[in-house]
N, C-alpha and C positions, 0 to 999 in steps of 0.2 A: 504494500500500500504506500503510494508515493505522497510526499509532502507537497500539497498544492496550496500555497498561501492565498492566491486570488480567490479561489473557491471558498476556502475556509473563512477568510475575512469578510467576504460579502455575506455569507451565511450568518455570522455572529453579529455583524453590524445591524442586519435586518432584525435579528432576534432581540437585541438590546432596545432598538427603537420601538418594536411592537409591544414589548413587555415592560417598557419604561423601567428598565433594570436599575437605572441610576437616579431615579426620582427620589429626592429627599423629602422627608416628612417634617412638617412644622411642629409636630408634637410626637415625641417618641420616648420610650423608656430607656433607649440607648443614650449614652452620652453624645453630645453634639461635637462636630468638628467641621469648621468652615474653611475651605481652601479656595483661594481666589487668584486668578490671573489678571494682570493689567489687560483690560480688553482692547482689541485692536481697532485701528482705523481702517475701514474696508476700502482700500484702493483697488483700482481696476487691474493693477499688476498682479494681485493675488499673493499667495504665500510662496516664499522660497524656503529652502531647508533651514535657514537660520531662525525663521519666525517660530517654529513649533518647539524650540529647545525648552523654553520655560514651561510651555503647556505640557510637554511630555513629563518633565520633572514633577509638576504639580499633579499630573494624572497618576504617576507611579505612587506618589505619597497618598493621594486620595484613595486609590485602590487598596493600598496597604492598611490605611485606617479602617476601611470597611471590613477587611479581614480581621482586624483587631476588635471588631464589634461596635464601631462608632456609626452614628447617623451622620453621614457626610453630605454637606452641601458643597457641590463643585459646579458652579454655573458658568455660563459664557454669554456674551452679548457683543454689541458693537458701539464704539464711540463715533457715531455716524454723522455728526455735524462737523463742519470745518472748512477751511480755506481751499484745500486741494479740489474738492468736489465743485466748489463755486468757480474756481479758475478753469476747470475742465468745461463747466457749463458755458462760461464766457467764450471759450475757444471754439466749442462745437455747437453751441445753441441748444444743448440738451438740458432738461430740467435736472437740478441736482438730486431731487428725490428719486428720479428715474435711474440715474447712473448709480446712485448709492444702493438702490434696491437690486439692480443687476449685479453690482459688485459683490453683494452678499449672497444672493440666491442663484447667481449664474445666468447665462443666456447671451444674447447678442444685443449690443447697444446700437443706437441709431447710426453710428459710424461704421457699423458692420463688423466691429471687433467681437471676437468670441471671448467671453469672460468666463473663467472657470467657476468663480463663485466661492467665497470664503467658506460658506457652510458645507458645501460638498467636499472641499479640500480638507476641512477639519474632520468631517465624518469618516473620510478614507483612512485617517490615521488612528481611528478607534478610541477616541477620548471618552471618558466616562462622565461627560457633562450632563447636567439636568437641563435638557433643552426646553423643557416645559416652562422654565423661568427666563428664557432669553429676553434681553432688553435691547432696544435700539434708541439711542438718545434723541434721534430725529423724529421719532414717532410721537404724535400729539398725546397719546395716552401715557407717555413717559414725561415729556417736557411740561405737561400740565403741572406735575409735581415740582419740577425745577422752578416754574413760575411761582408756585405756591411758597417755596422756600424763599425766593426773592422778596415776596411780600412780607414774610415773617421778619426778614432782616430789615426791611424798610420800617416796619412797625416796632423796632426794638432800639434800645440804647444800652450802653455799657457803663455799669456803676463801678468806679475804681475801688470804692470802699469795700464792697462785697465781692468784687472780682468776678462778676458775671453779668450776663445780659438780662434785661427786663423789658416788659412791654412799654411802649412809648406813652401809653395812657397814664402809667404811674408817674412818669416825669411831668406830664401835663398837670397832674394833681399837685405835685410839689410846687410847680411854678405858680399855680393858682393860689396856693396857701402861703408860700414864703419867697417867691422869686427864685433866682438861680445863684445867688451869691454863695451859698453853702453847698451847692451841688457838686459832688466829686464824680465827674463824668468824663469819659473820653469824647472829645469834641474838637471842632475846628479851633485853630489858634485865634486869639483876640476876640472871643465872644463877648459882646457887651453885657455888663451887669445890669439887671433890672429887678425891680421889686414886684411883689404880688399885685399891687395896685396898677403898676405900669403894664404888667402882663395882661391883666384883665381888661385893660383899656385898649389893647392892640386890636387891630382888625384881624379877620381870619387869615388873610394873606400874610400879614406881618408875623403872626404866630407860626404859620407854616414855614416861612423863611428861617425863623429861629430854630424850629424843630429839625430842619434839614442840616443844621450845624451839629446835631447830636445823633441823628439816625445812623444805624450801622451800614446802610447803603444810602448814598447821597449823591447829589449833583454838585460838581465843582469844576472850576477851570483848572486844568491839570496839564503839566508838561508831558507830552506823549511822543512815542516814536511813530511819526506819520510817514507812510509809504505812498507817495503819489501814484507810482506805477500800479499798485494793487488797490489804491483807493481806500485804504483802511489803516487803522492803528495796529501796531504790532507789539507783542510782548518782547522783553529783552531776549528771551531764549529763541525768538523767531528771527533774530538778526545775527548775521555772521560777517565780521569785518566791515561793518557799516552798511551792508546791503541785506535785503530780505533773503532769508534762507530759501524761500520758494520764489524762483524767478530771477533772483539776483538784482532786484531794483534798489536804487538809492533810498536811504531812509534819513529823514531830518527830524530834529526836535521841534515841536510846535505846541502852542497852547490851544486846548480845545475844551469845551464843556463836555464832561464825561460823567457817566455813572462810575462811582468808586465804591469799594467795600473796605470798611474799617478793620482790616485784619490786624493793624497795629495795636488795636485794643487787646488782642490775644497774645501779644509778643511774649510776655513773661510766662504765660501758661504753655505756649508752644515750646518754649525753652525747657521748662520744668518737666513737661511730659516726656521729653526724650530720655529721662532717667528711668522711665517705667516701661519701656518697650524694648523688645529684642531685635534690634536692627544693627547692621554693621556700623562700626565706629566711624568709618569714612562717610557714610550717609548722614549720620548724626552730626558730624563735624561740618558737613556742607550746610546743614540746616542752621547750626549755631552761627556759622559765619554769615549766612543770609539774614538771620534775625539781628545779629550784630549788637549785642548788649554792651553798653559802656556807661560808666559812672563818672560824673564830673560836675560841671557848673554851667548854667546859662548866664552869659555876661552881656550887658547892654552897653554899647558904645554910642554916644551922641555924635551926630554928623554935624560938623562945623558949618555955619551959615545956612542950615536947613532945619526944619522941624521934623527931622527923621531920626530914627535910631537903627543901628545894626545890631541884631541879636546873633550871638555866637555861642555854640555849644563847644566846650573844651573838656578834655579828660585831664588836662594839666593846668588847672587854675593857679597852681603854685608858680608858674612861669610867666605870669601876667606882666611883670616888669621887663620881660625880654621881648615884648611885642614891638616890631619895627614897622610893619605894614599890615594891611588887611587885604584879603582876596575874596571877592564875591564870585559866585557862579555867573557866567555870562547871561543866563536867563533870569537872574534875580530881579524882582520887581523894582528895587531901588536904583538899578543901574541907569535907567532912562531919566530918573528924577535928579540924580546927583552929579551926573557927568557934566563937565564944564563945556562951554561952546567950543573951546580950543581943541578938546579931545574927542568931540562928538563923532566926527567922520571916522577916526581911527577905531573908536569903540564899536561903532555900528558895523564896520567892515569885519571886525573880529567876531562879533556876534553872528553874522551871516555865515562866516566860515565854520565856526564851531557847531552851528545847528545841523551840519551834515554828518557829525560824528555821534554815534550812539553812546549812551551812558556806559555801557559795558566796555566799549572801545576806549573811552576816556579813562576808565578805572584801570584798565589793563596796561595802558601805555604810560610807563613810568619814565621813559627816556626823553620823550619830546617835551620841551619846555616852551610854553607860549603864554602870553598875557599882554594886557594893555593897562596903562595908568588912566584912571577916570578923571584925574585933575582934582578930585574931591579929597577932603581930609576928615577923619573921625577924631574924637577926643578921648585920650586915655582916661579911664574912670578915676584913677588916683593922681597921676602927675599932671593931667590936663594938657599934656603935650599933643601936638598934631600928629596923626598917624595917616600916611597916604593910603588911599583905597584903590586897589587894582582889581581887574577881573582876570580870571584864568580858568581854562577848561579842566584843570585838575580838581576844581571844586564843583560839586554837583548840586543842582537846585533841589534834587529829591533826597539828599542826605543831610541830616541835621537841620540847620537853618539855611543852608545854601551859602554860608559865609564862614570864613576862618580867620582867627587872629593868628597872624604868622609870627612864630618865634623861631627864627632861623638857627639860633644856637642849640635848640632842642629838638628840631625836626628836620629829617633829611630832605624832604620835598621842599619845605620852606627855604632851607639852606641853599639848595640847588637853584631855586627861583631867584633868591636874593643875589646870588653870585652871577647868574646869567644876566640880570639887569643892573648889575653893579655899575655905579657911575652915572646912570640915567636919572633924569628928573623924576622924583617920586620914589626913589629907592634908597633909603638911608643905609648907613653902615650897620653891620650886624653887631648886636650887643651881646656880651657874655655875662650871664647871670649865675654861672656855676663856679664855686670856689675850687681852685686847684684842678681845673679842667682845661685842656688845650683844645680850642675849636678852630684852630687855623686850617686844618685839613678836612674836618668833617664835623657834623652836628653830634651832640651827645644826647641820645634819645632815651637812655636808661633812667628808670625811676630809682634804681638802687644806688646807694652811696652818694646821694645827692646832698650837697650843702648849698643852699641858696645864698647868693651874694648880689650886691648892687641892686637891692630890691627893697629898700626902705624897711618897713616893719617885718619883712620876711627874712631878713639877713640871719644866717646861722641855722635856719630851720631845715629839716629834711622834707621829702616829698609829702608824706602823710600830714605832718604838722603844718607845712606850708599850705596845703590844699584846704585843710580845715579852717585855718586862719583867714585865708583869702575869701572863702565863701562867707564867713561871718562878717568880714569888712564890707563885701559887696552888698550883702543884705542890709547892713547898717546904713549904707548910703543910697539904698534903693536902686542899685544897678546890677543886681545879679542874685542868683539863688542856686542851691544845690539841685542837681537833676540827674535822673537816669535816662539815658537815650537809647534808641534802637535804630539800627540801620534799616530795618524792615519798614517799607513804605506801604501806604494803603494801595490796594490792588485796583487798577483801572479795569472796569467791568463792561465797557462799551466797545463794540466793534462796528465799523462802518461797512458791514457785510450783509449779504442776503441770507446765506445758508447758516443760520444760527437760531437759537431760541428767541422768539419775540418777547419783548418786555411787556408785562401786563399793566402798562402805564399809558394814561392819556393826560393832556395838559389843559389846565384852566388858568387863564391869565399868566401863562408861562410857567406855572407851578405844577409839579407832577402829582397826579392822583392815581391811587391803585384801583384797579378793577376788582370788584368783589370776588372772593375766591369761588363762590358758587357758579360763576360764569366762566371759569377756566375749563379747557385751555383756550387761549387766544392763538388761533392757528395762523401759521405763516401764510400770507396771501400770495396769489399768483402775480407775477410781474412779467412784462414782455422782455426785459433785458436786465441783466444782473450787474450792470455797471452803475456808478453814481449818476445822478441826474445832471442835466446841463448846468444847473445852478450849483452843483457840487454837493447836493444832498446825498445821503446813503441810498443804496439801491431800493429800499422800501419807499423812497420818495417817488418811485415809478408806479407804485401800486394804485390801481383805480378804486379798490375797495379797502380803505385803511383809515377809518374814522370810528370813534366810539359814540354810540347813541345811548345816552344815559337814561332815556325813557324806556327804550326797548331792550336795553342791556345786550346789545349785539354790535358787531362790526358792520358798518354801512359804507356807502360810496363816499369817497374822499371829497367830492365836490359838494356834499351836503353840509360840510362844516359850517356852523353858524355861531360857534362859541357861546351858545345859550344852552342848548341841550345836546348838541353834537360837537365833539371836540377832536382835535388831531391826536393820533396815536404816536408813540415813540417810534422814530425811524431807525434807530440803532438796534442791533441784536446783541445777544449775550456772547461772551467769548467761548472758545472751545472747551475751556476747563469747567464751565458751568455744570454740564451734565455729568462730567466724570468726578465731581466733588461729592457725590452722595450715592453713586450707583450701587455700591455693595449693599446698601439697605434695601434698595428696590428688589434685589434678588431674593431677599428674605420673604417677600410677599408680592410677587410680580404682577398678580392679576387683581390687586385691590383697586377698585375704581374710586373709592372715596378718600383714601389716605395713601401716603407714599409707602407706608407699611403699617400694619396693625401693631398695637402695643404688645399683644401676645407674641407675635412673630419676632418683634424686636427683642422682647424679654428672653425668648428662647435662644435665638442665635447670638445675641449680644453684639459681637464684633468678629472680625476676621481673625482666625487662628494662624493662618499662614498666607502670606501675600507674596507672589513671585512676579517680578517684572524688571525692566531695564533701569540701569542707574541714571539714565538721562532725565529721569523724573525726580531726581534727588531733592530739588527745591520746589519747582512749580506745582505739579500735581499733588505731591505728598504733603506739601505745606498747606495748600488750599483745602485738601480733603480733611486734614486735621483741624483746620479752622472751622469748616462747616460742621464737622462732627461735634466739636466743642460747643458751638453755638446751639445746635439742635439739642445737645445735652442740657444746656442752660434753660432752654424753653420746655424741657420735660419730654422731648420726643426720643432722642437717642439714649440708650441705657448706659453707655460707657463714655468715658472721657476721650479715649483714643480709639481710632477705627481699626488699626492693624497691629495685632500683638507682635507677630514675627514677620520680618521682611527679609527676603533673599533676592539679590540682584543677579540674574543669570548673565554670564558673559556672552559676548557676541560670537557667532559662528562666522568666520571670515571666508571669503571666496579665494580660490587660487586662480588668479587671472592668467590669461595666455597673451603673449605679445608676439607680433610679427614685426620685422624690421625692414622699413622701406629706405632704400638709398636716397639721400637727400636730392631733391630736384628730379626724381625719376618715378616710374611706376614699377620699379623692380624691387622685389623682396628677397633678402638674403637670409639664409638659415643662420641660426644663432652662432653656431661654432665656425661660421665662415666670415664673420664680420671683420675681424682683425682691426686695422686702423681706419676702416672706412666710416664716414659719417652717416649715421642712420637715424631715422625717426621711428621710435617705438609706437606701435598702434595696437590697441586692444583687438583681439580676435575672439569670436564666440567660442566658449569652451566646449560647446557641443561638437565642434569640428576637430577637436584634438583628442587623441587617444591617451591611454595611461603611460605610454612611452614618450609623450610630449611631441608626437608626430602630427603635423597638420594635414588634414585632408584638403589638398590644394584645389581640387576641382570644386568641392563644396564652398571653399573660400572665394573662388572666382565667381561662383554663382550667387554669392551672398549679397554683393552690392554691385551696381552697374559700373561704378568707376574702377572695380577690380577685375572686370571681365577680361581685359586685355593685359593684365599684369604678367610680368615675367618673374621667374623664381630661380634663385641660385641655390641649389640643393647641396647637402653634405655629400661625403664620399660614398655613402650607402644609398644615394638617390632619394633621401628623405629630407623634408623641411622640418627642422626642429625649432619649436617655439621657445621663447623665454617664459619663465614663470615668476609670479610675484603674489604674495599674500596681501590682500586688500579687503576693504569692506565689500560685502556682497551687494551688488546693485545692478540694475538693468543697464545703466550707462557704461559699466565696465564689462558687460557681456560675460560675467562670471557667475550668473545666477543658475542654481540647480533647483528645480522644483520638486517638492515632495511627491507630486503626482507621478512623475517619471520613476522615482525610486520605488514607490508603492506598486506601480504596474509591473516592474521588472523583478523586484525582490520581495515585495510584500511590506505592509505597514509594520509588522513586528520587527522585521530587519531594520527598518528606518528608526524605530523607537530605540531598539537596543544599541544601534550604532551611534545615535546622537548622545545617548547616555554614556557610551564607551569612550567618546572622543577625549574626555578629560574632565577635571573638576568643574562642576556646574558654574561657578562664579568666575572662571577664567575664560578669556577669549581663546579660540582655537580654530585652526584652519580646517576647512572641509576638504576631504580627499575621497572622491567616489571610489577610487581603487580599493579602499579599505572595506567597502561594503560586502564584498564577496566573502571575506573571512567570517563576518557575523552571520551571513546567510548559510554558510557551511556549518556553523555551530548549530543553527536551528534544525538543519537537516540531520545532524548527528544526534540531537536531542530526540527528534522524531523516531530515529532508528532504535532507541531504547524501548520504544513502545510497539513499533511495527516492523515487520519485514514485508517482502513482496506479497505474501499471502494474507496479511492482516495483523490483528492484534497478537502480540507475543508476551503480554504481561501475565505472570503466573502468581500463584499464592505461596511460593517458596518462602521459607524463613530467611530473612536477610542475614547476611554474614556480619561479623564485627566490622569488616572493612566497609561494607555497604552502609552500615549505620554511622560509622565514623565520617564518611564522605558526606552523607546527608546532614548530619548534625553540625558539622563544620559550616555547611552552607546556610543552615537555619540561623545559626549564631551570626555569621558574617553579614548576611543579607538584612536581617532585622536591625542590626546595629548601623549598617551603612545607610539604610533608608532614614532612620531616625536622625542620622548625622548628615544627610543629604550628600553622601559620598556615593553617588549612583554608579560612577565609572568602575569602582572597585567591586561592586556587586556583580557587574557583568563579567568581570575577570573570574570571580568565584564560580559563577555558573559554568563557565568554560572548563575550569579545573574539575568541578564536580562531575560534569558529563564525561570528560575524558577518563576520570577515575572509574566511574560506574561502567563505562564501555569496556575498559580493560578488565574489570572484574566480571564482565559478562552478566551484569545485574539486570534482571527483568522482574524483580519482585514488586508486587503491588504495594507492599508496606513502605517501600522506598519511593516508588514512582508517583504515587498519589500525592504525598506531601511535596514532592519536587515540582509537580504541576502547579500547586498553589504558590510556591515560592517564585516561580517564573511569571505567574499571572499578572502582577502589577506592571511588569516590563513588557511582556509579550502576551497580551490578554487573549488574542484570537486563538493562537495555537494552544494556550492553556485551556480555554473553553472547549476546544475540540478534543483534546486529550481527556479532559474530565468527562465529557459526554461519552466518548468511546470506552471509557472505563466503566460505564453503566449508570452514571448519575443523570438524573432528569432535571436538575435545577442548575442555575448558573453557578460557576465557581466563584463569582465576584464577592460573595459574602460568607464563604466557607472560612472557618476559623484558621488563623495563621498557625502553622505548625509550632509546637512548643519545643524549645531547645532543652535537651537533657545532657548535662555535663558528663554523666557517667560514660557516654559513648566516646568521649574524647580522652578519658583517663586511660593511660597506657598501663595494662596489667602485665604484658609480656614485652620482652626486648629481643630483637634479632641481633645477636652478638657476632662480630667477625672473629673467627678463631685463627690466630696467626702463629707461625712457627719461625722463630728467629726474625720477627718483624714482617714476614710475608704472609698475607691472608690466604688461607687454603680452603676454608669453607665457613658457612654461617650456621648458627644454631639458635633456635628460639627458646628462651627460658623465661620463667616468671621473674618479675622485677624484685620480688621480696625475698629471693634466695640469699643466703650468706655466701661469703667468699669460699668457705669450706664446701658448702653444698654445690656451688658452681664447679669447683675444681673436681669434685667426685664425679659429677655427671659428665664433664668433658673428658676426663681420663678414661672413663668406661666406654665412651663413644668409639665405635669401630673405625671411624675415619681417623680419629686420633691415634689409635693403635697402629693403623696402617702407616701413617706418616712417621711415627716414632720408630717403627720396625724393631720392637723389643728393647729400645733404649729408654733410659729414664732421664727426663729433662733436669737440667741443673736448677732451673728456677721456673716457677709458674706465676706470672704477673696477672692479677685480676683486679680490675676496677669496676665494681658493680654498676651496671647500667651503661658501661662504655666499652671496655676492651677485655680480651683474653689473649695472652701471649705466652707461648711456651718457649723457653730459651735453653739451648744446648742439647 
């Protein structure tokens, strides 16, 4: 009976689907275990072999947990809103919802492209997903709840005193009774103080404007990354080297009125929560750096000849007497107000230039020094000396206050800036305020061993004493206070795109109003084109039906807006991270029409036990998810503070690219080992045209592209064209993509699963090499032969031997430990060792082969199901108890001793390990083989080391 993976796998995939084998129950006597993958964005390119790596690992773990008796929730869905689908729609004229659906379900798009479909590709690999809980973030029945969460955020504020969010109505009550003077809330800067009487006298619009300064999601004019080529705002992680990651369009800094979310309110809780979760230290450190907590002082500098002040946050208030100049971010509001007429042209030119650089680029570039003097001066709070005010792009408007007090003697960047502009108007000499420290070559940035000098009342103090005294003096004169600051900025939540969640917002007198939750979802309208309008409005400005009728409570024609009962709706859409910031909760209760999940479901599943995904989400997705989870916990919806208990980042599977070499200025390609000193241009060739010996199929290559049809080839001495190889990221543009469909068709999904786990440690990057697949396929065929020969099943009921049991229990121990430790590659090695040993032992015992099938099942579930069925079982192997390891089978009771004569081993003898030296000697001397070798002689000496050696000398 031959191993036929395609037939077996189709059979069992059909069985699992029909019987809902992996459906999780929301109530079970079994303990729960929730295993989650970062869900994919469904592009038309489909899956390549790098994508399933994390899914296979999570599937192995999920199946293992089922064997251990857990009620496992292992769901899958699609993060289906986003810019790629919209860009494709703009290019091809197709509706994003149509292309997204085809990308998921498969089929032919309007361009005539055959799309494999994510769902079909995933099914072929045999994952134990509970598909009944599938979510798609672009479906209205899903984003209805995303809109609902947005409304909850809008209707909430954050109390610093209690460290949590509350309903905005509670804040209104406080305002009505006592004003806002004593309110400890996270809010906009410089909120005006008012009494209860003043509040109660305000108009409804005035009150609404004030509340916007406190809400957890709010409208504000914000510095954003504007990409004219894409017509939208981009997040920092969507920009690479100053251009958009998608399309490579220039990005500039620009002020726009945007929806923002007050994630900064949760900065301290986001930091503290990292102590309670099992994540890698590198990911935690990324989050700590992004949150960027620092303790210091907020200092106010008056601007000379202006009614303006510059606020500065500094972690080194003890160095305040070392300030020689100030630097503002080019985007700082004060720049236009305080720049002198003489400096205006130079300042404006510099601002225009720096607007083209992203914040990330400016932060990373520590070598370039640039800046301009504004002509204005601030006043030192203690000495009253004039301090020149510069602008420089190393200062960011979005960090701190957008201004720094420059102390060149104590800060390397200030030191470099001061030296670069040394001698120019507006750049004083560097002051040294550290006793016994030489700053002639570099700044002294350490806080250790500091003795303050040339600093009036701070002379002789160290860093801690100086900091404390400076803050006290600043508070005394009303020009500063102690403060804890965070780098974490409020998250911009608007995108000028079409393909995203519509905001449930309409505008009355320019102020936002929330649509009542009972009328959700507000469904994305049809538009003729997905580009911004001619007036520069977002794509929803093209919608003919996009106004809110407050009488009928429905969306109506845009031209009916009368600003009396029918009002304009928000034209921006939510960002890509909106739907992915809560999706794990939806899986808990995916078909609940009334709530994002019921309290019962949330209470049962609580949070994710294991989360597997890429490290590229170290800050963005993971930080936003933790923020939304904490907010929903505050409001009594989420049961836990943290969403993901354990996080593992799988490494990338890299492609092995193939290169052909074209002689410069010709259409002649030279084999790699014939290049010599010739100048060549390396060009990617499709890896499907190259065999395992790195030989190019020249005819296929010539037929690949029209411009290669007449190409000439200089071959090696064997008449072959040898390509170059290089390990790179797997991508279509490098023609090094290998699809799982091809591997499954040729070798089977079980081979693919085992091979991906066998490649190396889960968290490391590793290159793909299709040549290695055949070895894993050979292993599965060898496993099959333990159970079958040409005539059928050969499993018997023979008692297993000690060696059989030893091989099995070594494997039970190793595989169980490996899966718990996520060391999947070493499990596969152990399977190979075990099958080799059992084959050499000629083992066909049911007592060994039944538990072996269960051990293999998490990794190669199709073959395991078939073996289990052929052994006479009528139910799925998926929930059969994991075999129990018994130590006794690994305890050695006998030892095979080598028996040597004068140091040369002549034969072996198996003896019990508990024999004494005397007993061993007696048995060996009586052995007929010993008698034969001695030939009636008596040895001079018998050396015996129990458990090791026997040597007869002389």
